[in-house]
TIKEBA-869637 format. One record per atom (N, C-alpha, C): residue in one letter; x negated, y negated, z negated. Coordinates in steps of 0.05 Angstrom, whole numbers, padded with zeros to 5 digits, always signed. Example, Ala and Ser with C-alpha at 12.3 -4.5 7.8 and 13.67 -1.06 7.14 Angstrom:
2
a-00264+00114-00156a-00246+00090-00156a-00264+00066-00156s-00257+00045-00142s-00273+00021-00143s-00258-00001-00157
***
This chain:
186
x-00010+00027-00003x-00002+00004-00007x-00021-00030+00004x-00042-00025-00024x-00061-00051-00016x-00072-00046+00013x-00075-00025+00027x-00082-00038+00046x-00065-00051+00078x-00051-00043+00069x-00020-00060+00088x-00021-00083+00076x-00020-00090+00057x-00009-00113+00049x-00038-00129+00055x-00070-00125+00045x-00092-00138+00062x-00092-00141+00092x-00082-00122+00102x-00082-00125+00135x-00059-00143+00142x-00034-00153+00126x-00013-00165+00134x-00035-00192+00124x-00041-00197+00111x-00047-00224+00105x-00064-00230+00120x-00084-00209+00127x-00103-00211+00146x-00099-00225+00175x-00074-00211+00187x-00065-00218+00209x-00042-00245+00218x-00040-00252+00189x-00021-00281+00183x-00041-00297+00187x-00064-00296+00171x-00090-00308+00166x-00103-00320+00197x-00111-00303+00208x-00119-00299+00235x-00100-00315+00260x-00070-00308+00249x-00051-00322+00273x-00049-00358+00262x-00051-00356+00242x-00041-00387+00229x-00075-00403+00243x-00095-00393+00231x-00119-00400+00242x-00121-00411+00281x-00106-00390+00291x-00121-00398+00320x-00090-00416+00331x-00063-00420+00308x-00038-00432+00313x-00048-00456+00314x-00065-00460+00297x-00089-00492+00272x-00108-00512+00303x-00097-00504+00335x-00114-00527+00344x-00116-00561+00334x-00138-00575+00343x-00135-00595+00348x-00163-00607+00349x-00160-00633+00344x-00192-00644+00353x-00194-00659+00380x-00207-00678+00385x-00210-00696+00410x-00238-00686+00425x-00235-00695+00451x-00254-00692+00465x-00260-00714+00495x-00278-00717+00504x-00284-00731+00524x-00262-00733+00543x-00243-00759+00546x-00226-00764+00571x-00196-00760+00554x-00190-00749+00521x-00172-00751+00515x-00163-00775+00517x-00134-00772+00504x-00117-00807+00500x-00098-00795+00473x-00108-00823+00454x-00076-00826+00433x-00066-00847+00429x-00043-00835+00421x-00025-00868+00420x-00025-00867+00382x-00019-00885+00371x-00022-00892+00337x-00008-00924+00343x+00001-00933+00317x+00009-00959+00312x+00019-00957+00286x+00035-00987+00275x+00045-00994+00261x+00072-01006+00264x+00087-00996+00242x+00114-01012+00236x+00113-01019+00207x+00123-01043+00200x+00124-01052+00177x+00160-01055+00170x+00174-01068+00150x+00199-01079+00158x+00196-01086+00117x+00204-01107+00111x+00210-01121+00086x+00220-01137+00073x+00241-01127+00051x+00244-01163+00039x+00246-01156+00005x+00251-01185+00005x+00251-01195-00034x+00260-01226-00032x+00270-01217-00057x+00294-01242-00062x+00281-01244-00085x+00269-01261-00095x+00284-01276-00132x+00298-01303-00132x+00314-01302-00143x+00333-01320-00145x+00341-01333-00123x+00343-01350-00114x+00351-01357-00081x+00335-01353-00062x+00308-01350-00063x+00284-01352-00049x+00287-01321-00037x+00292-01321-00018x+00296-01299+00002x+00279-01291+00024x+00256-01275+00023x+00229-01272+00043x+00238-01243+00059x+00244-01243+00092x+00249-01216+00100x+00232-01216+00125x+00223-01190+00131x+00207-01190+00157x+00196-01161+00170x+00186-01164+00182x+00171-01137+00206x+00143-01147+00228x+00142-01114+00228x+00114-01124+00246x+00115-01094+00259x+00112-01088+00282x+00107-01074+00305x+00081-01076+00318x+00067-01055+00313x+00041-01057+00326x+00028-01038+00347x+00046-01025+00362x+00030-00996+00380x-00003-01003+00383x-00016-00980+00388x-00048-00976+00401x-00047-00951+00416x-00062-00956+00430x-00077-00937+00450x-00109-00936+00456x-00109-00909+00449x-00151-00907+00448x-00147-00886+00478x-00176-00887+00490x-00190-00869+00500x-00221-00859+00500x-00226-00830+00496x-00253-00826+00484x-00261-00825+00510x-00287-00843+00519x-00305-00843+00539x-00327-00824+00530x-00333-00811+00504x-00349-00797+00505x-00341-00775+00482x-00352-00752+00470x-00337-00737+00467x-00332-00753+00429x-00354-00775+00425x-00359-00780+00397x-00339-00813+00404x-00341-00823+00421x-00328-00855+00426x-00308-00857+00438x-00283-00864+00419x-00264-00885+00427x-00262-00910+00427x-00253-00915+00448x-00244-00938+00453x-00211-00941+00461x-00208-00975+00453x-00178-00981+00447x-00169-01009+00447x-00147-01008+00454x-00123-01037+00448x-00098-01034+00437x-00100-01059+00428x-00075-01054+00413x-00056-01090+00421x-00015-01085+00418x-00006-01105+00422x+00013-01098+00391x+00012-01135+00380x+00047-01130+00363x+00054-01155+00366x+00075-01148+00352x+00100-01176+00354x+00102-01171+00316x+00113-01193+00313x+00108-01195+00278x+00135-01222+00268x+00145-01212+00254x+00168-01236+00245x+00169-01244+00220x+00168-01268+00206x+00167-01264+00170x+00188-01297+00169x+00212-01288+00161x+00222-01315+00145x+00230-01324+00120x+00220-01335+00113x+00229-01349+00072x+00239-01368+00073x+00267-01360+00067x+00298-01389+00072x+00290-01397+00091x+00289-01427+00112x+00287-01428+00136x+00264-01438+00148x+00253-01434+00136x+00219-01421+00148x+00205-01397+00166x+00199-01394+00186x+00206-01367+00205x+00175-01376+00224x+00154-01357+00217x+00128-01341+00221x+00137-01323+00245x+00129-01327+00266x+00129-01306+00291x+00105-01313+00304x+00093-01278+00308x+00070-01276+00303x+00055-01259+00331x+00036-01257+00343x+00034-01244+00371x+00005-01234+00362x+00001-01217+00360x-00023-01196+00358x-00034-01179+00389x-00063-01193+00402x-00079-01166+00412x-00102-01165+00400x-00105-01138+00416x-00139-01142+00402x-00147-01113+00413x-00175-01102+00406x-00186-01085+00417x-00213-01069+00389x-00215-01043+00391x-00226-01019+00380x-00239-01007+00383x-00258-00996+00375x-00277-00975+00374x-00278-00954+00355x-00285-00939+00357x-00287-00912+00338x-00303-00893+00346x-00323-00886+00327x-00336-00869+00333x-00339-00839+00304x-00330-00818+00324x-00318-00804+00313x-00349-00779+00303x-00354-00773+00272x-00367-00756+00270x-00373-00720+00266x-00350-00722+00271x-00337-00689+00277x-00309-00689+00299x-00308-00694+00320x-00289-00707+00342x-00274-00676+00350x-00293-00655+00355x-00274-00634+00368x-00262-00619+00339x-00264-00632+00315x-00263-00609+00290x-00223-00610+00286x-00213-00601+00273x-00189-00605+00266x-00185-00620+00237x-00209-00625+00229x-00215-00650+00208x-00241-00669+00216x-00231-00706+00224x-00245-00703+00237x-00252-00740+00217x-00279-00745+00218x-00278-00773+00204x-00291-00802+00226x-00289-00818+00218x-00293-00839+00240x-00301-00872+00223x-00313-00878+00239x-00316-00911+00226x-00307-00926+00257x-00294-00952+00249x-00270-00963+00267x-00287-00995+00259x-00291-01008+00288x-00294-01027+00285x-00273-01043+00297x-00259-01070+00297x-00242-01079+00323x-00247-01112+00322x-00226-01123+00331x-00223-01159+00334x-00204-01167+00346x-00190-01174+00335x-00150-01187+00337x-00155-01220+00338x-00131-01227+00361x-00129-01249+00364x-00094-01252+00359x-00098-01272+00340x-00063-01279+00328x-00047-01308+00339x-00038-01306+00350x-00024-01328+00363x+00001-01329+00332x+00002-01359+00319x+00035-01358+00299x+00049-01374+00304x+00075-01381+00309x+00099-01401+00312x+00117-01400+00299x+00106-01428+00287x+00126-01431+00262x+00150-01449+00266x+00172-01433+00256x+00202-01457+00270x+00205-01467+00239x+00222-01479+00234x+00235-01502+00255x+00218-01528+00262x+00195-01521+00250x+00169-01540+00253x+00164-01549+00293x+00164-01520+00302x+00151-01503+00330x+00123-01511+00321x+00105-01514+00302x+00074-01512+00296x+00065-01488+00299x+00040-01484+00315x+00028-01463+00318x-00003-01460+00304x-00010-01440+00306x-00047-01443+00296x-00046-01422+00311x-00080-01411+00314x-00093-01381+00325x-00110-01374+00309x-00105-01349+00304x-00132-01335+00288x-00145-01323+00301x-00169-01311+00299x-00187-01291+00307x-00196-01278+00278x-00198-01252+00283x-00213-01238+00259x-00235-01212+00277x-00246-01205+00262x-00259-01182+00260x-00262-01165+00242x-00262-01140+00230x-00263-01117+00220x-00280-01097+00222x-00286-01076+00204x-00302-01046+00202x-00288-01034+00178x-00287-01009+00183x-00272-00992+00160x-00288-00959+00167x-00266-00950+00154x-00269-00915+00162x-00241-00907+00155x-00241-00889+00169x-00219-00868+00167x-00226-00836+00180x-00194-00824+00164x-00199-00794+00171x-00174-00788+00188x-00176-00758+00201x-00159-00750+00227x-00160-00727+00205x-00132-00715+00210x-00125-00683+00212x-00110-00672+00216x-00113-00659+00249x-00096-00642+00259x-00078-00626+00250x-00054-00634+00254x-00032-00606+00247x-00026-00596+00262x-00024-00593+00292x-00023-00583+00317x-00044-00600+00330x-00044-00583+00364x-00061-00595+00387x-00055-00621+00393x-00027-00627+00387x-00024-00661+00395x-00020-00674+00375x-00015-00667+00349x-00003-00685+00326x-00027-00690+00305x-00031-00710+00294x-00055-00716+00273x-00039-00740+00255x-00044-00728+00234x-00034-00751+00206x-00070-00768+00206x-00071-00789+00195x-00092-00809+00201x-00089-00829+00164x-00120-00828+00162x-00111-00852+00137x-00136-00871+00152x-00132-00890+00143x-00155-00912+00145x-00152-00931+00130x-00179-00940+00118x-00193-00964+00110x-00206-00983+00115x-00201-01005+00123x-00215-01020+00133x-00218-01041+00112x-00242-01044+00102x-00261-01056+00085x-00269-01074+00084x-00280-01081+00119x-00294-01110+00111x-00284-01133+00140x-00281-01157+00126x-00264-01170+00153x-00262-01195+00149x-00263-01209+00171x-00265-01234+00161x-00257-01251+00193x-00234-01268+00176x-00222-01281+00211x-00228-01314+00200x-00212-01329+00229x-00217-01360+00230x-00196-01363+00232x-00174-01379+00218x-00149-01395+00234x-00152-01423+00238x-00144-01434+00260x-00136-01459+00260x-00135-01481+00254x-00111-01459+00237x-00088-01481+00237x-00075-01505+00243x-00071-01493+00270x-00059-01513+00288x-00074-01531+00298x-00095-01526+00302x-00123-01554+00319x-00101-01586+00306x-00116-01601+00322x-00108-01629+00331x-00116-01637+00306x-00145-01635+00298x-00158-01641+00271x-00152-01623+00250x-00139-01610+00242x-00135-01601+00221x-00162-01579+00213x-00162-01571+00180x-00178-01565+00182x-00175-01523+00182x-00204-01512+00197x-00200-01489+00192x-00196-01463+00173x-00185-01452+00161x-00188-01430+00143x-00205-01409+00151x-00228-01402+00141x-00246-01383+00147x-00244-01354+00122x-00237-01331+00129x-00232-01315+00105x-00244-01291+00102x-00259-01277+00088x-00273-01265+00087x-00268-01241+00067x-00263-01218+00074x-00261-01198+00048x-00275-01168+00048x-00279-01156+00028x-00289-01134+00024x-00281-01123+00001x-00268-01094+00013x-00253-01083-00010x-00251-01058-00010x-00258-01051-00040x-00260-01029-00047x-00245-01014-00058x-00210-01030-00058x-00191-01025-00065x-00180-00998-00057x-00178-00974-00069x-00167-00959-00038x-00129-00954-00039x-00115-00973-00052x-00088-00989-00042x-00089-00988-00024x-00106-00993-00011x-00107-01018+00016x-00110-00989+00036x-00107-00970+00036x-00114-00951+00052x-00076-00949+00058x-00085-00948+00086x-00058-00939+00115x-00058-00918+00122x-00035-00904+00129x-00026-00868+00137x-00009-00873+00167x-00018-00859+00176x-00004-00862+00207x-00006-00831+00220x+00006-00829+00245x+00011-00808+00255x-00001-00819+00281x-00017-00800+00297x-00029-00795+00322x-00016-00773+00337x-00012-00784+00361x-00004-00769+00379x-00019-00767+00403x-00044-00743+00411x-00056-00743+00432x-00045-00724+00458x-00046-00743+00478x-00033-00725+00506x-00054-00705+00516
***
C-alpha cells in the first residue's frame, strides 16, 4: 500500500511540475499595468479619484526587456479637479529570465501633464525611478509580480510662467510601498 501511495504522489508531483511552465525568453511580449480607484470623506471634504496605466514590454535579449506605458488619472477634491496624462518608458534586467521565479531590476522615466479645473492651470512633471521586482509564473502565460521602486527623482514646473519648480527626491526602504500586479505573456 505504501508503494502505491508513494507512486501516486510521484506521478502527481511530476505532472504538477511539468504543468508549471513559465519564464521569459528573447522575443516575448508581456502586458501589465495599474488600476487604482479610491475615495475619502472627512466632514464636508470629499476626495475621490482613479488612475489607469497599462504597460507593455518586449524582450530584446534573454535578460533585457524594454517597454512603454500610458496612463490617465483624475482626482477631485471638492470643486478642484486634477486630470493627469502620463507617458513613460522603462527597462528591466532579469537575473533568471527562463525560470518560473524571476528577480529583476528596473529603471524608468515618466512625463506627466497635469491640468487643473476650474482654473485651467497646467503643469508638467518629469521623473526617473529605479527599483527591484519579483515575477512568479502561475502558468505559461500568467505571472504575479511585486515591484518596489526604491529610488526616485522628479521635477515639476508648477505651471511655468515664473513659478518656482518643485524638485522631489525619494529613497524608500518601506516595504508598505510594494505594488502587486498580474502579468500576461503573449
